[in-house]
VOPAMI-947802 format. One record per residue (C-alpha): x, y, z. Coordinates in steps of 0.5 Angstrom, whole numbers, plus 2048, in hexadecimal, padded with zeros to 3 digits. Example, Ala and Ser with C-alpha at 12.3 -4.5 7.8 and 13.67 -1.06 7.14 Angstrom:
BEGIN
<east 819, north 7F7, up 810>
<east 81B, north 7FE, up 80E>
//
This chain:
BEGIN
<east 808, north 806, up 7E3>
<east 803, north 80B, up 7E2>
<east 803, north 813, up 7E0>
<east 803, north 817, up 7E7>
<east 7FE, north 81C, up 7E3>
<east 7F9, north 818, up 7DF>
<east 7FB, north 811, up 7E2>
<east 7FB, north 80D, up 7DB>
<east 800, north 808, up 7DB>
<east 807, north 80A, up 7D9>
<east 80D, north 806, up 7D7>
<east 813, north 808, up 7DB>
<east 811, north 80F, up 7DD>
<east 80D, north 813, up 7E2>
<east 80A, north 817, up 7DD>
<east 806, north 815, up 7D6>
<east 808, north 819, up 7D0>
<east 802, north 81D, up 7D0>
<east 803, north 820, up 7D7>
<east 80A, north 821, up 7D5>
<east 808, north 825, up 7D0>
<east 804, north 82A, up 7D4>
<east 80A, north 82A, up 7DA>
<east 80F, north 82C, up 7D4>
<east 80B, north 831, up 7D2>
<east 80A, north 834, up 7D8>
<east 811, north 834, up 7DA>
<east 813, north 837, up 7D4>
<east 80E, north 83C, up 7D3>
<east 80B, north 83E, up 7DA>
<east 80D, north 845, up 7DC>
<east 80F, north 847, up 7D5>
<east 809, north 847, up 7D2>
<east 802, north 849, up 7D4>
<east 7FC, north 844, up 7D5>
<east 7F9, north 845, up 7CE>
<east 7FF, north 843, up 7CB>
<east 800, north 83D, up 7D0>
<east 7FA, north 83B, up 7CE>
<east 7FC, north 83B, up 7C6>
<east 802, north 837, up 7C8>
<east 7FE, north 832, up 7CB>
<east 7F9, north 832, up 7C5>
<east 7FF, north 832, up 7C0>
<east 801, north 82B, up 7C3>
<east 7FA, north 828, up 7C2>
<east 7F9, north 828, up 7C9>
<east 7F2, north 828, up 7CC>
<east 7EF, north 82D, up 7D2>
<east 7EE, north 826, up 7D6>
<east 7F5, north 824, up 7D5>
<east 7F8, north 82A, up 7D7>
<east 7F3, north 82B, up 7DD>
<east 7F5, north 825, up 7DF>
<east 7FC, north 826, up 7DF>
<east 7FB, north 82D, up 7E2>
<east 7F7, north 82B, up 7E8>
<east 7FA, north 825, up 7EA>
<east 7FE, north 825, up 7F1>
<east 804, north 820, up 7F1>
<east 806, north 81E, up 7F8>
<east 802, north 824, up 7FB>
<east 806, north 829, up 7F8>
<east 803, north 82F, up 7F4>
<east 800, north 82E, up 7EE>
<east 803, north 831, up 7E7>
<east 7FD, north 836, up 7E7>
<east 7FF, north 838, up 7EE>
<east 806, north 83A, up 7EB>
<east 803, north 83D, up 7E5>
<east 7FE, north 841, up 7EA>
<east 803, north 843, up 7EF>
<east 808, north 846, up 7E9>
<east 802, north 84A, up 7E6>
<east 800, north 84D, up 7ED>
<east 807, north 84F, up 7EE>
<east 808, north 852, up 7E7>
<east 802, north 856, up 7E8>
<east 804, north 858, up 7EF>
<east 80B, north 85A, up 7EC>
<east 807, north 85E, up 7E7>
<east 804, north 862, up 7EC>
<east 80A, north 863, up 7F0>
<east 809, north 85E, up 7F5>
<east 80E, north 859, up 7F7>
<east 80B, north 852, up 7F4>
<east 80C, north 84D, up 7FA>
<east 806, north 848, up 7F8>
<east 809, north 841, up 7F8>
<east 806, north 83B, up 7F5>
<east 805, north 838, up 7FC>
<east 801, north 83E, up 7FE>
<east 7FD, north 83E, up 7F8>
<east 7FC, north 836, up 7FA>
<east 7FA, north 838, up 801>
<east 7F5, north 83D, up 7FE>
<east 7F2, north 838, up 7F9>
<east 7F1, north 833, up 7FE>
<east 7EE, north 838, up 803>
<east 7E9, north 83A, up 7FE>
<east 7E7, north 833, up 7FC>
<east 7E6, north 831, up 803>
<east 7E1, north 837, up 804>
<east 7E6, north 838, up 80B>
<east 7E9, north 83F, up 808>
<east 7E6, north 845, up 80C>
<east 7E2, north 849, up 807>
<east 7DF, north 843, up 803>
<east 7D8, north 841, up 802>
<east 7D4, north 83C, up 7FE>
<east 7CF, north 83E, up 7F9>
<east 7C9, north 83F, up 7FC>
<east 7CC, north 842, up 803>
<east 7CD, north 849, up 805>
<east 7D4, north 84B, up 805>
<east 7D7, north 84B, up 80C>
<east 7D5, north 851, up 810>
<east 7CF, north 853, up 80C>
<east 7C8, north 854, up 80F>
//
């Protein structure tokens, strides 16, 4: 069997011990601590940026990534702090991320190009 995040061999589990640490920290602390504190928790567990990024950015079964979930929580907290309803779902974040990556989103342009509507 292989880890669903990093693809290393595992015995009897879908997630290797290293990736399981990242998931456990996010599940335990996300939404309760700031991003800086979350980074400190990863660092305290001896996790590298590459290990954390790999887990946060992996799409499992075409579902939103863990980073999409964190981004939606941050967006909703910001909107609620400004007195607006926070209705950003992880699926909404995924849709925006994929549109931006493909360059198909309205108002996007690549480096060296002029913005849409600019003359």
